[in-house]
mmCIF file of the C-alpha atoms, coordinates in Angstrom:
data_MODEL
# 
_entry.id   MODEL 
# 
loop_
_atom_site.group_PDB 
_atom_site.id 
_atom_site.type_symbol 
_atom_site.label_atom_id 
_atom_site.label_alt_id 
_atom_site.label_comp_id 
_atom_site.label_asym_id 
_atom_site.label_entity_id 
_atom_site.label_seq_id 
_atom_site.pdbx_PDB_ins_code 
_atom_site.Cartn_x 
_atom_site.Cartn_y 
_atom_site.Cartn_z 
_atom_site.occupancy 
_atom_site.B_iso_or_equiv 
_atom_site.pdbx_formal_charge 
_atom_site.auth_seq_id 
_atom_site.auth_comp_id 
_atom_site.auth_asym_id 
_atom_site.auth_atom_id 
_atom_site.pdbx_PDB_model_num 
ATOM 1  C CA . MET A 1 1  ? 0.412   0.373  -0.303  1.00 0.00 ? 1  MET A CA 1 
ATOM 2  C CA . LYS A 1 2  ? 1.205   3.644  -0.996  1.00 0.00 ? 2  LYS A CA 1 
ATOM 3  C CA . PRO A 1 3  ? 1.573   5.985  1.573   1.00 0.00 ? 3  PRO A CA 1 
ATOM 4  C CA . LEU A 1 4  ? -1.104  8.383  1.508   1.00 0.00 ? 4  LEU A CA 1 
ATOM 5  C CA . LEU A 1 5  ? 0.307   11.342 0.539   1.00 0.00 ? 5  LEU A CA 1 
ATOM 6  C CA . ASP A 1 6  ? 3.163   9.812  -1.894  1.00 0.00 ? 6  ASP A CA 1 
ATOM 7  C CA . ILE A 1 7  ? 4.048   12.963 -0.210  1.00 0.00 ? 7  ILE A CA 1 
ATOM 8  C CA . ILE A 1 8  ? 3.421   15.831 -3.082  1.00 0.00 ? 8  ILE A CA 1 
ATOM 9  C CA . GLN A 1 9  ? 3.116   16.357 -6.135  1.00 0.00 ? 9  GLN A CA 1 
ATOM 10 C CA . LEU A 1 10 ? 4.778   19.321 -8.282  1.00 0.00 ? 10 LEU A CA 1 
ATOM 11 C CA . GLU A 1 11 ? 2.816   20.856 -10.802 1.00 0.00 ? 11 GLU A CA 1 
ATOM 12 C CA . LYS A 1 12 ? 1.546   23.958 -13.052 1.00 0.00 ? 12 LYS A CA 1 
ATOM 13 C CA . ASP A 1 13 ? -1.788  25.543 -10.887 1.00 0.00 ? 13 ASP A CA 1 
ATOM 14 C CA . LEU A 1 14 ? -3.396  28.377 -13.068 1.00 0.00 ? 14 LEU A CA 1 
ATOM 15 C CA . THR A 1 15 ? -1.054  30.849 -13.697 1.00 0.00 ? 15 THR A CA 1 
ATOM 16 C CA . GLY A 1 16 ? 1.556   28.407 -14.755 1.00 0.00 ? 16 GLY A CA 1 
ATOM 17 C CA . THR A 1 17 ? 3.726   28.723 -11.396 1.00 0.00 ? 17 THR A CA 1 
ATOM 18 C CA . ASP A 1 18 ? 5.501   25.697 -10.090 1.00 0.00 ? 18 ASP A CA 1 
ATOM 19 C CA . ALA A 1 19 ? 2.840   25.193 -7.320  1.00 0.00 ? 19 ALA A CA 1 
ATOM 20 C CA . LEU A 1 20 ? 2.703   21.303 -4.803  1.00 0.00 ? 20 LEU A CA 1 
ATOM 21 C CA . PHE A 1 21 ? -0.559  19.583 -3.955  1.00 0.00 ? 21 PHE A CA 1 
ATOM 22 C CA . LEU A 1 22 ? -0.881  17.056 -1.390  1.00 0.00 ? 22 LEU A CA 1 
ATOM 23 C CA . GLU A 1 23 ? -1.440  13.614 -2.746  1.00 0.00 ? 23 GLU A CA 1 
ATOM 24 C CA . PRO A 1 24 ? -3.716  12.578 -3.499  1.00 0.00 ? 24 PRO A CA 1 
ATOM 25 C CA . ARG A 1 25 ? -5.476  15.114 -4.714  1.00 0.00 ? 25 ARG A CA 1 
ATOM 26 C CA . ASP A 1 26 ? -9.221  13.405 -4.939  1.00 0.00 ? 26 ASP A CA 1 
ATOM 27 C CA . VAL A 1 27 ? -8.361  13.064 -0.662  1.00 0.00 ? 27 VAL A CA 1 
ATOM 28 C CA . PHE A 1 28 ? -6.355  16.762 -0.154  1.00 0.00 ? 28 PHE A CA 1 
ATOM 29 C CA . ASP A 1 29 ? -7.958  19.225 -3.099  1.00 0.00 ? 29 ASP A CA 1 
ATOM 30 C CA . LYS A 1 30 ? -11.729 19.690 -1.137  1.00 0.00 ? 30 LYS A CA 1 
ATOM 31 C CA . ALA A 1 31 ? -9.439  21.586 1.632   1.00 0.00 ? 31 ALA A CA 1 
ATOM 32 C CA . ILE A 1 32 ? -7.720  24.365 -0.757  1.00 0.00 ? 32 ILE A CA 1 
ATOM 33 C CA . ILE A 1 33 ? -9.574  27.640 0.280   1.00 0.00 ? 33 ILE A CA 1 
ATOM 34 C CA . GLY A 1 34 ? -7.462  30.118 -2.620  1.00 0.00 ? 34 GLY A CA 1 
ATOM 35 C CA . SER A 1 35 ? -3.686  30.480 -3.849  1.00 0.00 ? 35 SER A CA 1 
ATOM 36 C CA . GLU A 1 36 ? -0.784  32.931 -1.893  1.00 0.00 ? 36 GLU A CA 1 
ATOM 37 C CA . ASP A 1 37 ? 3.067   34.426 -3.714  1.00 0.00 ? 37 ASP A CA 1 
ATOM 38 C CA . ASN A 1 38 ? 2.023   31.507 -6.106  1.00 0.00 ? 38 ASN A CA 1 
ATOM 39 C CA . LYS A 1 39 ? 1.866   28.744 -3.175  1.00 0.00 ? 39 LYS A CA 1 
ATOM 40 C CA . ILE A 1 40 ? -1.392  27.022 -2.265  1.00 0.00 ? 40 ILE A CA 1 
ATOM 41 C CA . VAL A 1 41 ? -3.561  27.516 0.197   1.00 0.00 ? 41 VAL A CA 1 
ATOM 42 C CA . TYR A 1 42 ? -5.113  25.010 2.502   1.00 0.00 ? 42 TYR A CA 1 
ATOM 43 C CA . SER A 1 43 ? -7.811  24.923 5.689   1.00 0.00 ? 43 SER A CA 1 
ATOM 44 C CA . GLU A 1 44 ? -5.526  22.897 8.686   1.00 0.00 ? 44 GLU A CA 1 
ATOM 45 C CA . ASP A 1 45 ? -9.311  22.097 9.511   1.00 0.00 ? 45 ASP A CA 1 
ATOM 46 C CA . THR A 1 46 ? -10.709 20.602 6.611   1.00 0.00 ? 46 THR A CA 1 
ATOM 47 C CA . ILE A 1 47 ? -7.043  18.726 6.082   1.00 0.00 ? 47 ILE A CA 1 
ATOM 48 C CA . LEU A 1 48 ? -7.489  16.962 10.002  1.00 0.00 ? 48 LEU A CA 1 
ATOM 49 C CA . ASP A 1 49 ? -11.417 16.286 8.730   1.00 0.00 ? 49 ASP A CA 1 
ATOM 50 C CA . VAL A 1 50 ? -10.118 14.639 5.648   1.00 0.00 ? 50 VAL A CA 1 
ATOM 51 C CA . LEU A 1 51 ? -7.626  12.653 7.231   1.00 0.00 ? 51 LEU A CA 1 
ATOM 52 C CA . MET A 1 52 ? -9.583  11.259 9.977   1.00 0.00 ? 52 MET A CA 1 
ATOM 53 C CA . GLU A 1 53 ? -12.974 9.989  7.291   1.00 0.00 ? 53 GLU A CA 1 
ATOM 54 C CA . SER A 1 54 ? -10.230 8.455  4.726   1.00 0.00 ? 54 SER A CA 1 
ATOM 55 C CA . GLU A 1 55 ? -7.993  6.767  7.053   1.00 0.00 ? 55 GLU A CA 1 
ATOM 56 C CA . LYS A 1 56 ? -11.076 6.548  10.293  1.00 0.00 ? 56 LYS A CA 1 
ATOM 57 C CA . TRP A 1 57 ? -8.188  8.087  12.783  1.00 0.00 ? 57 TRP A CA 1 
ATOM 58 C CA . THR A 1 58 ? -9.088  9.680  15.702  1.00 0.00 ? 58 THR A CA 1 
ATOM 59 C CA . TYR A 1 59 ? -8.599  13.776 15.833  1.00 0.00 ? 59 TYR A CA 1 
ATOM 60 C CA . GLU A 1 60 ? -5.613  12.910 17.748  1.00 0.00 ? 60 GLU A CA 1 
ATOM 61 C CA . GLU A 1 61 ? -4.237  10.822 15.375  1.00 0.00 ? 61 GLU A CA 1 
ATOM 62 C CA . ALA A 1 62 ? -5.050  12.676 12.369  1.00 0.00 ? 62 ALA A CA 1 
ATOM 63 C CA . LEU A 1 63 ? -3.324  15.867 13.965  1.00 0.00 ? 63 LEU A CA 1 
ATOM 64 C CA . GLU A 1 64 ? 0.054   13.636 15.070  1.00 0.00 ? 64 GLU A CA 1 
ATOM 65 C CA . TYR A 1 65 ? 0.822   12.569 11.829  1.00 0.00 ? 65 TYR A CA 1 
ATOM 66 C CA . TYR A 1 66 ? -0.280  16.071 10.363  1.00 0.00 ? 66 TYR A CA 1 
ATOM 67 C CA . GLU A 1 67 ? 2.112   17.739 12.193  1.00 0.00 ? 67 GLU A CA 1 
ATOM 68 C CA . PHE A 1 68 ? 4.779   15.413 11.891  1.00 0.00 ? 68 PHE A CA 1 
ATOM 69 C CA . ASN A 1 69 ? 4.484   14.863 7.895   1.00 0.00 ? 69 ASN A CA 1 
ATOM 70 C CA . ILE A 1 70 ? 2.332   17.476 5.920   1.00 0.00 ? 70 ILE A CA 1 
ATOM 71 C CA . GLU A 1 71 ? 2.679   20.790 8.508   1.00 0.00 ? 71 GLU A CA 1 
ATOM 72 C CA . CYS A 1 72 ? 6.463   20.380 9.009   1.00 0.00 ? 72 CYS A CA 1 
ATOM 73 C CA . ALA A 1 73 ? 7.334   19.313 5.127   1.00 0.00 ? 73 ALA A CA 1 
ATOM 74 C CA . TYR A 1 74 ? 9.465   21.855 3.553   1.00 0.00 ? 74 TYR A CA 1 
ATOM 75 C CA . MET A 1 75 ? 9.546   21.305 -0.251  1.00 0.00 ? 75 MET A CA 1 
ATOM 76 C CA . GLY A 1 76 ? 11.061  23.923 -1.127  1.00 0.00 ? 76 GLY A CA 1 
ATOM 77 C CA . ASN A 1 77 ? 9.817   27.397 -3.085  1.00 0.00 ? 77 ASN A CA 1 
ATOM 78 C CA . GLY A 1 78 ? 6.634   25.854 -3.475  1.00 0.00 ? 78 GLY A CA 1 
ATOM 79 C CA . THR A 1 79 ? 6.090   24.808 -0.452  1.00 0.00 ? 79 THR A CA 1 
ATOM 80 C CA . PRO A 1 80 ? 2.249   24.871 0.339   1.00 0.00 ? 80 PRO A CA 1 
ATOM 81 C CA . ILE A 1 81 ? 0.551   27.214 3.157   1.00 0.00 ? 81 ILE A CA 1 
ATOM 82 C CA . TYR A 1 82 ? -1.349  25.340 6.371   1.00 0.00 ? 82 TYR A CA 1 
ATOM 83 C CA . LEU A 1 83 ? -4.219  28.220 7.907   1.00 0.00 ? 83 LEU A CA 1 
ATOM 84 C CA . ASN A 1 84 ? -6.117  27.305 10.625  1.00 0.00 ? 84 ASN A CA 1 
ATOM 85 C CA . GLY A 1 85 ? -9.693  28.699 11.954  1.00 0.00 ? 85 GLY A CA 1 
ATOM 86 C CA . SER A 1 86 ? -7.734  31.083 13.890  1.00 0.00 ? 86 SER A CA 1 
ATOM 87 C CA . ASP A 1 87 ? -5.519  32.656 10.949  1.00 0.00 ? 87 ASP A CA 1 
ATOM 88 C CA . ILE A 1 88 ? -8.380  32.731 8.501   1.00 0.00 ? 88 ILE A CA 1 
ATOM 89 C CA . CYS A 1 89 ? -10.063 36.347 8.173   1.00 0.00 ? 89 CYS A CA 1 
ATOM 90 C CA . THR A 1 90 ? -13.638 36.602 7.863   1.00 0.00 ? 90 THR A CA 1 
# 
């Protein structure tokens, strides 16, 4: 079985610049809330919800996976931005 994140895939975003997306896209694209500085912006809360749903994990398991494998991963200039609920302005 492949790891859940097949780590990260390099793709071209709509502006034609290199942007990194979480993989698999069919799972994590629902957590995209926008883009900034040619980087994809993800909702941390939605990522956690997706991990709990797709992997049948508890909140604590999803949070541990997210913090260690997603949030702390630096992949160069195209590294996505992750915002939690308190970071998002309404």
